[in-house]
N, C-alpha and C positions, 0 to 999 in steps of 0.2 A: 629412634628413627621413624617409627610408625606415627608418632605425633607430628613429625616435621614434614612428612610427605604431603599431606593435604595442604599445608601452608605454602609449600613450594609450588604445588599445582595451581592454586588460586593466585599466588603472586605472579607467576608467569603470565597468566591470562589477564590479570589486572594491568600489567605493563603493556600488554597487547591492546587493551581497551584504551589506555591513556595515550598510546602511540597514535591512535586515530585522530587525536586532537591537534597533532602537529600539522602545520600548513604543508600542502603537497609540494614536492620538489618540482620546479619548473623544468619541462623537457626541452624548451627552447628559450631564446632570449626574450620572447614576448611575455609580458606580465599578465598571463591569463588569469591568475588568482584574483587580482584586483579588478580585472575586466568582468569576471564572473560575479563579483560582489555589487556591480552597478545596479541601482534600483530601476525597475520598470513597473508599469501597471498592467495587470492581466487578471481576468476573472474577478474583477472588483476589488482586488487587493494589491498592494505594493509588494513586490518580491524581487529577488536578485535574478539577473539574466541566467545564472546557473540553474535556478529552479525551472525557468522556462525551457531551457535546453534538456534538462533531465526528464521533465514530464512529457515533452514532445517525443523524445527518443523512446521513452518507456511506452508511449501510446503506439508508436510506429513499429518498433522492433520488440517490445516487451522486455527490454533491458535498458539500463542506464549507462552502459558502455558496451563496446564490442571490440572484437579482434578479427582481423582478416589475414589470410595467408599471404605473406609478402614474397617469401622465397621457399617453395616446396622442398628444395634440395638442402636447405639448412638443417643441421642436426637439431633434435628435439631439445637438447640441453642448452641451446642458445635461442631462447624464445624471442629476444630482441631482434635477432636476425631473421627468424622464421615468420614472425607475426607483426602486423601493424596494429597497435592497440590505441584506441581513441576513446577519450572521455566524451560525455555528452556535450560539454562546453566546446571542446576542440571540434567536434563534428558540426555544431551549430555555427561556429565562426567560419569554418571552411565552407559550409553551405551558403553563408551570407556573403563571403568575400571571394571564394574560389568555387563557384557552383559547377564549373566544368570538371573539377576533380570529384566533388561530392556526389555528382550524379552517377559515378561509377561505384560508390559504396553500397554494399548489399545490406540495406537497412530495412527493407519492407518484408515483413513476415507474411507468407501465404501458405497455409497448410490444408486448405480445403481441396481434395482431389478433383472435384468437379470444376472448380475455378481454375486450378492449374491446367487441367485438360483444355478448357476453353481458351486459355491464353497460350497454349502450346508450350508450357514450361515443364521441366522435369517433375514427375509426381513422386519420386522416390527419395527426395531430399538432396542436398540441404534446402530448407524452405525459406531462404533469404535471397532477395533479389534487389537489384539497383534500379534507379529510374531509367537508366540506359537499357536494362533488360525489358522494362515495361513499356518503353516509348512506343513501339509499334502497335500496342494494344490499348492506348489511352482512350481512344474513341469508344471502343467496345466496353471498357471498364466504366466510362462515364454513362454510357447508354444503360448498362445493366444496373449501375448504382442508382440512377434516377428511377428505374423501374422498381427497385427494391425499396427506395425511399417512399414510394406511394403505398406501400403495404404496411399494415400495422406491425410494430416490432414484435409483438407476442406471437404473430402468425407467420413470421418469415421462416423460410427453410434455412438449413445450414449454409447452403450456397448463397442465398440472398443476404444473410447476415455477413458472410465473408466478403462478398463483393461490395456491399455498402460500406463496411469498415475500411476496405482498401481504398475506395473512392474518397472517403473522408480523410484518410491518412495522406493521400496524394494532394488533396486540397491544403491540408495543414503544411505539408512539405513545401508547396509552392508559396504559401504565405510566409513561412519562415525565411525562404530564400529572398523575399523582397522586404524583409524587416529593416535592414540597415542600409540598403541601397537598391536601386533598380537592378535586376539581375544581369542586365546587359551593359551596365556601366563599367568602364575600365578605370576611370579616374574620377571618382565621385566628388572629390574635393574641388577639382578644376571645374566640374559641371556646376556645382553650387556657386562657385565664384562667378561663373558666367551668368547664372540665374540672378545673383545679386546685382551684377552689372547691368543686366537687361531689365530689371524691375521698373525703375523710375521712367526710363524712356518708353518702355512698352506700355505702362499704365497711362502716361501722358498721351501716347498715340491712340490708345483705346478710348480715352475720354474724348479726344477730338473726333475720332471716327464715329462715335455714338452721337456727337453733336452735329455731324454732317460737315465737319471742317477738314481742311487738308491736313494730312498726318503722315508720319514716317511709317510707310508700309513695312519696311524691313524690320524696324523695332517691334512693330505689332506682331509680325509673323514669328519673330524670335520668342516673344513672350507667350504666344499661343502654343508654340511647340512645347515650352516648359510646362504650361498649365495642363495640357493634355497628358503629358508624361506623369506629372505628379498627382493628377486626379485619378489615373489608373492605379498609381502606387497607393493612394489613400484607400482604395477598395480592397487591396490585397494584403497589406501589412498585418502582422499578427499582434504582438504585444504593443502597448503604447509606450514608446521609449522616450518621448520628449516631455520633460516635467513642466509644470505651470510656469509661464513666463514671469509672473510676479509673485513674490512671497505671500502677499495678502489674499491671493486667489485660493479657492478651495483646493485641498491637497489631492483630491481625485480628479482635478482638471487636467489630466494628462492627455496627450494626443499621439497618434501614430506619426511616423515620419512623413508620409504623404499628406496627411491632414495638416500638419504643422507647416509644410511648405505651401499649401494652399492658403493658409492663414496669412502668409507673407504678402499676399495681394492686398490685404487691408493694412497691415502694419508697415509694409514697405521694407521689411527687414527679415532676412533668413534667420530662423531661430539659432541662437548660439549652440544649443545642444545638437542640432542637426549638423552644424559645421564640425563639431567635435567628433560625432560618430562618423562623419564622412572622412575626416582625417584618419581615424583609427582603421576603418575598413579599407581605405585605400592603401595605407601603410602595410596592413596585413596582406593584402592582395599582392603587393609588390615586394614582399619579404623585406620590410624596413622596420626592424624591431625598435630602433632608437626613436624614430618618428612616432611609432605606435605608442610606446611607453610615455613619450612626452605629451602627446595629445590626451592620453588616458589620465595622466597626472593633472594636467590643466583642468580637465573636465571634473575630476573628483574634487579638486579644490573649489571649483565654482558651485558644487552642490553642498559643500560642507556647512555653509551658513544657513541658507533658506530651507534646505531639505536635510538637515542634520539627522532628524528622526528617521527618515527613509533610508539614508546612508547607513545608519546604525542597524536598522532592521535588515538591510541587505547583507551586512557583514555577519550578523547573527544567524540568519537563515543559511547563508553559505557554509558557516561552520557546522550547522546541523546537518546539512546535506553531505558534507565531507566526512563527518564523524559516523554517520549512519548507525545510531544507537540500536535501532530495532534489528538491523542485520547482525550486529555484534551480539546482542542478547540471544538471537535465534541460534547462532553458532554455539554459544555457551550452553544453552538449554539442551542441545543435541549431545554435547559432551557429558553434561550432568545426567542425562537419561542413560547413556552407556555405562557410566560409573555406577548408577543405581542398579541397573540390571545385573552388572557383573558382581555386585556385592552379594547377590543371592547365591552365587556359585563358589565363592571363596574370598578370603581376605576381607571379610565383611566390614570390620571396623574402619580400616584405612580407606577402602573404596567408598563406603557410605559417607565418611567425613569429607572426603575429597569431592564427591558428588554434591553433598549438601552445601559446602562452601561455594562451589561453582554455581549452584542454584541461587544462592543469596547474591553472588556477584552479578548473575544475569538479571535478577530482580532489581538490583540497584541501577544497572544500566537501563533497564526497561523503564523504571520509575523516572530517572533523569530524562529519558527521551520523551515521556509523556509530559513532564513538567516543562521541558523545552518547547514542545509543541504548544502547550497552553500559553506560554509567554509570547510566542510568535503570533498566535491567533488572537490572544486576549479573550479566550473562550474556555469553558470547562473542558474536561478531557474527551467527552463524547459529543460529536457534532454531526457525524455521518456514519455510513456503514463501515468505512475503513477504520475510523477511530474507535468504533464500537468493538471491532475485532481485536484491535490492540488492547483495549481496556478489559475485555472479557478475559483475554489471556493473562493480563496483569492480575486481575482479581483471583483467577484460578491459582496462579503461582503464589500469591500471598497466602491463600488458604492451604496450599500444599506445604509451604514453609512452616506454618503453624502446626499442621498435622505431623510433619516429620520431626519437628522439635519435640513433640509430645511422645511419639511412639518410637522413633529412631529405628525403623525397620525397612527403610527405603521405599515403602509404599507411597507415602506422600511425595517423596523425591521423584519417583518414576512418573507418577500421575501429573505432578505440577510441570515437570520439564516437558512431558509429552504434550499437554494442552498448550503450554507456552509456545512450543515449536509449531504446532499445528495452526494455532490462531495467527501466528506471525506469517505463516505461509499463506493463509487465507487473506490476511491484510495486504500482502504483497500483490496477490492476484487482483484484489480490488483496486489497487493503486494504478493498474494498467489503464484504467479509464481516464486518467488525467490528474489534475491538481487535487490533492487530498486536503488542502487547506483553503479551498475556495470559499467565497462568501456564502452565508447560509440563506435559505429561503426566508422571506420576510415573516411567514407564518410561524417559523421555528426560531426566529431571532429573539430569544429571551434568555439571558444568562441565568436568571434566578431559577426558571423552570428546568433549564438544562442541568443546573447544578443539583436539582432535587430529583425530579422524575427520572431523567435518562440515566443518571449515575446509579440511582437506587435499583431500577429495574435491570440494568446491565449487571450489577453485582448479583442479582437474582439469577440471571442467565449463567454467570460464572459458577455460582454455587451448584446449580442444577447439573452443569457439565462435570463439575468435580465429583459429585455423587455418582454420576453415570460412569465416569472413568475409574473411580475406585471400585465400582461394581464389576467393571471389565477385568480389573486386576484380580478380583476375587474369583471370577469364573475361569480365567485363563490359568491361574495358579492351581485352582481346584481340579480342573479337568486334565491338565497336561503335566503337573508336577506333584510331588509328595510334600511340598512345603506348606500347604495350607492346613496346618494343625489346628487344634482347638483354640490355642491362644491367638493365632493369626486370624482365624475366622471371627472370633469375638472382637478383636481390634478393628477389623474391617467393617464388621456390622455396626459397631459404635460410630465409626467414622462416617459411614453412609447415612445412618440415622441422624446424627447431629448435623451433617451438611444439608440434608433435606429439610430439617427444621429451619436452618438459616435461610435456605433458598425460598421456602414458603413465606417466611416473614418479609424478606426483601422484595420478592415478586409481588406479593399482595400490596405492600406499601407503595411500591413503584407504580403499580397499575392504578391505584387510587389517586396518586399524585398526577399521573398522566391524565386522568379524567378531569382533575382540577385545571390542568394546563389547557386541555381541550376546551373547557368552559370559558377560559380567559381568551383563547385564540380564536375559537370557532363558534362560541356561543352555545355549546351543548356539552354536557358531561360525558355522554356516551352515545355513539352513533353506529355501533356494530361494524366499524371499519375493520378490514382484515387484520391490520396490525393490532388493533385493540382486542379483537377476538383471540389472536395468537397469545397475547399477554395473559388474557383470562384463562386460556387453556393451560398455560404453564402453571398458574396458581392452582387450578383445579386438579391438575395431575399430581402436583406435589402434595396437595391436601389428601388426594386419594391414597397415595403411598402411606402417609402417616396414619390415616384411618384404617387401612388394611393391616398395618402393623399393630396398631393399638387394639383392634378388634380380634387379633389372632387369626385373621384370614390368610396371612402369609407368614412364613418364618424366614430364616436367613436367605435361602436361595430365592424365594419368591420376592423378598425385598430387593435383592440384587437385580433380578430380571425387570422389575418395575423401574428401578433406577436407570438401567440401560435404556429402556424405552423412553425415559425422560430426555435422553440425548436426541432422540428422534423428534419428540414434541418441541424441544427448544430450538433445534436447528431449523425446523420448518417454520416456527413462529418468528425466528430471527431473520432467515433468508427467504423462505418459501413465499411468504406473503408479498415480498417485494417483486416476485416474478409473476404475480397475478396481473400486474399492470392496471389495477383498479384501486380506488381508495385514496385518501389524503396522504398515506404513507408510502405510496408506490414510487419511492426514489431509491437510487442505488442499484438499479437493475443491472444485471450482468449476464451476457449471453451464455457464457460457459458455466455459470454457476449451477444451472439446472442439472447438468450431467454429474457434477461433483456432489451436489446435494443428494441425488438419488443413489449415487454410489455409497455415500456415507450411510444413508438409511439402510441400504442392503447389508452393509457390514454389521450394523447394529442388530438387524434382524437375525443375521447368522450367529452373532454372539448370544442373542437371546435363545436361539435354538440350542446352542451348546449348554446354556444355563438350564434348559428344560430336560436335558438328558437324565435318565435315572441314575441314582447314586452309584450303581455298579460300574458305570462308565467314567466316573470321576476318579482319577488316580488317587487323590488324597482321601476321599470318602471310602473308596474301595479298600485301601490299606487299613483304614480305621475299622471298617466292617470285618475285614479278615482277622485283625487283631482281636476284635471282640469275639468272633467265632472261635478263635483259637483258645481264648480263655474259657469259653463255655465247653469246648470239646475236651479240655484237659481235666474236667471234673471226673473223678473216679466213678465208674458205674457199679462197683462193688464196694462193700464196706472195707475200710482199711484193716490191716492186721491189728488185733487187739480189741476189735469191736465185733467179734463173731456173734452170730445169732445162736442162741442156745439150741442145742440139738432137740 
């Protein structure tokens, strides 16, 4: 039975992981799944509408879905009656087709007390508000947002950061609202039909008017009304939803709805894609699922030939969004961590095996997620701060699996699952800024150097964190438990030492490769850029640890404290330099990251403080010393019988 339990545990969660690959069940008769797969162009790359909706809602609300109380009196065990649950795609389509309903959804997150007081909103939560709630204060938000925009981001106060972010989210909200139709249009299909009908007479009247000839004033006025309307639409729409009109045109020659309608003045033809979207949004607005699905099917078929690659990418990225491999792996890492910790208190073999199998399952899902992203981007695994967090966690888990396979004492299991979970949380918070698969800056756009420098140096980051977290396990077990015996101390010391050797090698090689990349991209090998300095500091710190150990300057506990400080060095070199706002690597800035970075540094300093406590305060070392004293004290102070001194 003890051999079967771990396989049952991992089998259950493997089925849960595979279940995420199933297409979602449609809540209504509208084919939202296929609508979400439709390709559009945004941030320089083709992506499905589902990705646009998810990233927008994540930016506005910090979540990719939300629930609102529908009936407060409904019992808690009937969530479908008590709550209205909406996916990002449902929210986006409602915003585009039924804005009068969407404007009452509480999607704007505001948690700054000063801003809440200024807007006369409740300061004690909940911190979510609708456009309807904010409508009386839009002028003040715009005024304060413009004032904050004139201030350097690094010097903005918490209030200024919050109001600027709210202003940008309101602008994004308005642009999304005008993506598929003008927000005040009730029947956009009929409106475009009228535009097509007025095109030729209006253009003819305009030509005659310009030549000073008699013309049809009514036809000209009708066309001018359309042009003014669609010119405004061209300035506000967010993603480019209209594909290139001809297959031979460049694949990035997409246009927004308003821009495509303005182009009709020269082509004398409303773009077929605009008519298709108009039919879909009108059908959705008037609750006509059959017409919606028919227009959607016709449009998909029109894309299948000339834009087959984009359609395929839309389907694949939709599947990636739906499956959410990094969320799945995060959940599995948490469970593996709990199993690993529990194995130190009892039933060690079964719990250790169960946790290890879960860790391997989480690593498999994590790996597939990274490979999936690589296929979607056509890039190596590390291209920005978000993907670096995902990859650092992956590298740490790989090292943890190897260590656990060798030592089988749950140390590698607990360390790997903890780092895997923490780095995924960091990645999630980094994704709040928007699209994590956006096009790269031209100066960084080099697959070869991304595949060498960035991956190598990131593995160095992973290894340094692994050494630091192993040292944390050593300190916590030594101070608070009796489980750090001589065998455990020796094993952990060997783990940390070996991992630091690995980290030193990869950090050094990665830094040198970065210099070569800089020489190719910027014309100099080294420029004392903050990010370059951070990478160098990591190399020097790891080298310092090794030299201190080799020279006998530190023993086991000193090695552990130095390794924990390596977490501080690596975190600052990884994130801190991005917050300085200077240098060629000052990308990926995040307003809230500073607080969490300093909090992390404070916890590491506290752990080092524990590590510096004298041995008498360490539960494991105190017991060892007491046992040693007991042996010494048991020595007889007088000669035993039979060995009497002569009289």
